[in-house]
N, C-alpha and C positions, 0 to 999 in steps of 0.2 A: 778473191776477197770475199768476206762474208759478213754477216750480221753480228757483229761481235763487240757489242758494247756490254761485255760480260761483267765489267766491274760494277755497273749499276745493279745488276740482278742480285748480287750478293746481299744487299740490304733487304731483299724481299724473301730470302730463303731461310727455311728451317728455323734454327735458333735465333737468327738475326732479324726476324720479321718485326719485332717490336722496337727495333733501333732506327733512328732517323737515317735517311740516305746521306752518304757523304756529298759534300759540295762537288759539283761536276767541274772538271777542268778539261777543255776539249770536248769531243763528242762523247757524251754520257760517261765522262770520267776517264776515257782512254788516253787522255793527255797527261794523266798523273805519272809522276816518276816511279820507277820500279827498280831502284838500284840493287836490291837484294836478289833479284831474279837474274837468270842467265841472259846475257845480251845476245842479240843477233848480229853476227859479224860476217863479212864476206869470206869465202873460201871453205865453207863447210863441205865435207865429203859425205854425201848421202849413202845410206846403207839400207838395202831392202832384203827381206821384209821388215826389218827392225823399225824403220822410220814410218811404217804404217801404224805403229803403236803410239802410246802416250809418251810424252817427253817431260820427265821430272825436271824441275828447276826453271821451266818456262812458265810464264804467267797465264797465257791463254792458248788454246788451239781448238781446231774444229775439223770435223769430217762432214763434208757437204756434198750432196748429190742432187742434181736436177735432171729431169727427163722430159723431152718433148715427144708426146705420144699421139698415135692415131688408132681409132678402132677400125673394125672391118667395114664400116660405112664411111670411112675417111673423115670422121669427126675428130677435132683437135682437142687435146688435153695437155695439162702440165702437172708434174709431180715434183715435190721438193721434200728432202729429208736432211736434217742437220743435227749433229751431236756436238755440243760445245763442252769443253773442259776448262774450268777456271780455278787456278790455285790461289788459295788464301795466303799461303806461305810457300816458299821455295823448298818444300820437303818432299822426300820420296813417299810413294803411296804406302799406306799402312791400313791394317784391318781395324774395324770398329769405328765408333763415333768420334774418336780423336782424329780421324782422317781430315786433311786440310784441303780437300778438293770438292768443288761444286760442279754438278753436271746439269746441263740444260738441253732439252730436245725440242726442235721445231719440225712440224710436218704440215704439208699443205697439198691440196689438189685444186686445179683450175680448169674450167671450161670457158667457152665464150660467154656463158650466162651465169656461172656459179664460181665462187671462190670460198673454200673452207680451209681454216687454219687451226692448228692445235699446238699445245706445248706441254712439256713435262719437266719437272724439277726433281733433283735428287742430290743427296750428299754421298760422297764416295765412301768406300770402306765397308758398306753393309750389303753389297750385292745387288742393289737396285739399279745401278748404272755403272758402266766402265768400258774399257777396251782391253782385250787380251789378244795375244798372238798364239799361233800353232795349236789349234786352228784359229784363224782371225775371227774376232767377234767384237763389234761395237754395239752397245745396247743401252736403252733406258726403258725400264718397265718391259712391255712386250714389243717395243719397237726395236727392230734388228737390222743390222748391216753386217753380213757374215759370209764366210767362205770356208769350205773344206779343202780348197786347193792349196798346194805348196806355194804357188804364187797367187796370193789372194785376188789380185786385180784381173785375173783371167776369167774368174767365174764367181760372181757374188749373188747373194740373195738379199733383197731389200723389202722391208715390210713396215707398215704403220697402220694404226687403227684409231678412230675416234667415233663419236656418236653419229656423225654425218658422212663419214667416208672411211675407206680402207683401201690399201693396195698391197699386192704381193707381186714383186718383179724379180726376174732373173737378169743380171747384167753380165755380159761377156765381152771380152776383147782379147785378141792375139797380138795387139800392138803395144809398143813400149810407152811408158808414161812420159810426161813432159815436165822438165824443170823450168819453172817460170823465172823471169828476170835474168840475173847473171848467175847461171848454173844453180838456180834455186834460191838465190839471195834476191828478194823482191823489195826494192826500195819504195817507200811510201811518201817521202818528202825530200825536199832539198836539204833539210837538216840532218838526214841520215836515218830516220826511223825506217824500220824494215821488218820483214817476216821471212821465214823459210817457207817456200811455197812450191808445191808441185801439183799437177793435174793428170787425170786420165780422161781426155776428151773423146776417146774412141769407143766408149761403151756402146753396145746395142742392147736395148732393154726389151723384154717381152713379159707378158703376164696378164693379171686381171686388176681392174680398178672398179671400186664401188663408190657411187655418189648418190646420196639420198635414196638408197634402196635399190638402185639400178646397177647392174653389173655389166662391164664392158671388157672385151678381150682387146688388149692394146699392145703396140710395139712402136719403137722409134729410138732415136739416139739419146744417149745420156752422158753426163759430164760429172766427174768427181773432182772436187778441190780439197786439198789438204794444206793447212797453214798452221804455223805455231810461232809465237813471238812473246815478247814481254812488254813492249810499248810501241804499238804500230801507228799511233797518231800523235801529232803535235797539238799544243793547246790552241793553235790558230785554226785547226781543221775542224769542220763542222759535220762532215759526213761524206758519202761517196755514191757514185753511180757506176755500177759494175755490169759488164756484158760478157756472156759466153755465147758464141755464135757458131752454129753448124751450117756451113754453106753447102749448097747442093753440088758444087764443084769438087767437093771432097776436102776443101780447106776449112780450117777452124781459126777463130779469132777470139782472144781474150783482151778486153780493154777495161781500164778503170780510171775514173776522174775523182781525185780527192779534192773536195771543195774547201775553200778557206774563207775565214772572215775577212781577211785583207789579202789582196793579190790574186794572181791567176791560179786556177786549179792546177794540181800536180797530175799530169796525164801521161799514161804509158800503157803498154800492152804487149801482146805476143801474136805474131803471125805463124801459124802452123800449116805448112804446105801439105798438099795431098800425100806426098811421100814421107811425111813426118818430120821434115827438116824445120828447124825453129829459127825465127828471127825476132829479136827484141825490137819493139816499136817505140820511138821516142816522140815527145810532144810535137815537135816540128813536122813529123810525118803524118799526124793524125788531125783530122777535123771532126769534132764531136759536138753537135749543136742541137739543142732541143727545137723541135718543129711545132709541137702542139702540146697543150696542157689540158688536164681535166681536173675537176674538183673532186677530190677523194678524201674522205674522212675530214671534211671541212678545211682542206688545204689544197692549193694548186700543185699538181704533180706533172712533171714532163713525161708524158706517156708515149710520145712519138719523137723519134730522133733522126737526124741526118748524120751518117758516118761516111767519111771519105778518107781513103788511104791512097793517094795518087800513085805512089810507087808500085802499088799492087793493082792499079786500075779498078779499085773498089769504090763504088759510089752507090750507097744503099739507103733505104728508108727502113727504120726499125720501129714497129708499132705493136703495142700491147695486144695480146689476144683478148684479154679482159681488163679494161681500164680500171676496174675496181678491185684489183688484186692486192688489197690492203691486208697485211698481217696484223689483225686486231688483237694483239697479245699484250702481255704486261710491258714488253719492250716492242713497240709497234714500228713497222716499216713497210715499204712496198716491195713486193717480189712476185714475179709471174713470168709466164712464157711470152715470147714475142715472135712476130712474123716478119720476114725480111723480104723486101722487094727492091728491084733495081738491077745493077750490073751483076750481082751475085745473090740470087734468091736463096732462101733457106729459112732457118728457125733458130731459136735460142732462148736465153733467159736474161732477165734484167732485174737487178736489185738496186734499190734507192733508199738510202738512210739519211736521217738528220733533217728531214723537211718538216 
């Protein structure tokens, strides 16, 4: 799951900047109906590498990478890189200013004492942003997520730069990707909203990271999420809390909680065993409870959580590396690396939207 209130951003972009924003329905407009776009239905057969590329006909999608890194002195850092594609109309890509696609990039770096975030906007069709296959490349301006490999997810290059930070990372994995939910059909509500969703949680990252003029040589685990959809939220849903966890035992966990105005949150996830076997987790198998809050950007944020999955003997505390990891962008949210203590120590990432 990602930051994906992309409908709201359209009112801010390019030729639309002088127009009033549409009335929001659901979280930042993502509860709006989108009947003209391609629906998400169970039973899709994924095809790779084609599904690493863009999907005409769907309303929104994203390429999202997080990395938990350490330098040679064992200092902790986090890196995030995301490219969002938002279709104004369900049309195929075309060259020129008539293109009906908006692109948005987010990048961030985090240490225990520093958090820097940046954003980029572009309209499709003019070469400023896009995704292409063979060789794979996702880009916006000079931010790049690219590969020369026939199987892109085996060997990737990731880079972004802003005035206070930069990073250049190599991501490698010999392990297969993970289809989330029901063979890639990831339900987001009891009403049936869903996305197509897969991950590569087995990346190992290495490279350099610059923060405020200082350069670090870093390495650690990284996680790629890919989702595309046309209406992932209901009008009753206000935001989400999403976790991607790398456990020292070799296991991985993805969890998300879709909060609602009325009623209990929609809670689900995936347990990824050390050997790569996948098990969908349902709400009755998961206890996900905020333990502590911090005042961030003048609002209370749950920055420490208790997570229990009794079937897996998991009983952990998940705490933010930097409690002030606020993405102070046009579309603001909290996102940063977390530390894991308890039965299964490790590290990971947390994203919280709609607070």
